[in-house]
C-alpha positions, 0 to 999 in steps of 0.5 A: 501494468507489470510493475514488480518492484516494491515502492514506498510513499514519498511521505515516508522519508528515510524512515524504514517503517512504512507501507510498500506497494507493488502491482502484480498480475491483476493484483495490488500487493501491500506489505510493511517494510519491517515485516516483508514476509506478510503480504496483503493482496487486493484487487485494483478496485479494492485498493482504489477504494481504500485510497479514496477512503483514506483521502476523505479522512474517514479512517482518521479516528483510527490513527 
């Protein structure tokens, strides 16, 4: 699991304002493409829980 390149969602299209993700050594890192200096670190389990919560629509009222 040694992916070190930042990747953005295919849903982002050509817009440069998106969330990017990369997998490091035991952690998943997230950043906003327009502010690459601020990086959020999460365990793989916490990241999977976040994705699951997003997919269920639980957070839609925040959008």
